[in-house]
C-alpha positions, -999 to 999 in steps of 0.1 A, spaced: -627 156 1 -653 149 -26 -642 148 -62 -666 152 -92 -655 150 -128 -668 170 -158 -654 172 -193 -636 205 -188 -629 205 -151 -631 185 -119 -644 196 -86 -630 191 -51 -649 199 -19 -623 211 6 -636 223 40 -666 244 29 -649 255 -3 -657 243 -38 -624 240 -58 -628 240 -96 -598 226 -114 -598 231 -151 -586 202 -172 -588 219 -206 -557 236 -220 -576 266 -235 -605 288 -226 -611 302 -261 -640 307 -284 -640 271 -297 -642 256 -262 -663 282 -244 -697 268 -252 -693 234 -236 -671 248 -207 -696 275 -200 -725 251 -200 -708 229 -174 -696 258 -154 -730 275 -151 -746 242 -142 -721 241 -114 -730 276 -104 -767 267 -100 -757 238 -78 -734 258 -56 -760 286 -52 -787 261 -43 -766 241 -18 -741 267 -5 -718 277 9 -708 299 -20 -671 299 -16 -652 289 -48 -616 286 -58 -608 283 -95 -575 266 -102 -563 277 -136 -531 257 -137 -539 237 -168 -551 267 -189 -524 277 -213 -544 299 -236 -573 323 -229 -590 348 -252 -617 374 -248 -644 346 -247 -626 328 -219 -621 360 -199 -658 369 -203 -668 335 -191 -646 337 -160 -659 372 -153 -695 361 -157 -689 331 -134 -672 354 -108 -700 380 -110 -728 354 -107 -712 340 -76 -707 374 -60 -743 385 -70 -755 356 -47 -733 367 -18 -704 344 -25 -668 348 -34 -645 334 -61 -607 333 -59 -585 325 -89 -553 306 -82 -523 289 -99 -526 313 -128 -502 306 -157 -482 335 -170 -502 336 -203 -535 339 -184 -520 365 -160 -509 385 -190 -543 383 -206 -560 394 -173 -536 424 -171 -540 435 -207 -578 433 -205 -579 453 -173 -597 425 -156 -570 416 -131 -584 441 -106 -619 425 -109 -608 392 -95 -595 379 -62 -562 363 -69 -539 340 -49 -507 322 -58 -515 287 -45 -546 266 -40 -539 264 -3 -537 302 1 -569 305 -18 -587 279 3 -575 294 36 -586 329 25 -621 320 34 
């Protein structure tokens, strides 16, 4: 398992899956710029080096707004546009509620645990 740290998340390589574990408590307008920059730098690296299998662990995220939802959706769509797949896991209730209210819950692949998400590939 390889671990790489960024300001807003750390990355674990498990099997052929990239696991992105957020460390920031909020994906909101005030944090989205630096989180997005780091996240899309990661996307470029994943796409260039493959395989494009990503699990996003949201356990530390306690608050999310429309900006954060848009960033997750853009990340997800970019991965899928390049033939990959993204699975969200360990989703706190506040984030799950935001996904449901926005209508985006059906756009994402969701799993309860990190292990379930990893073994889905």
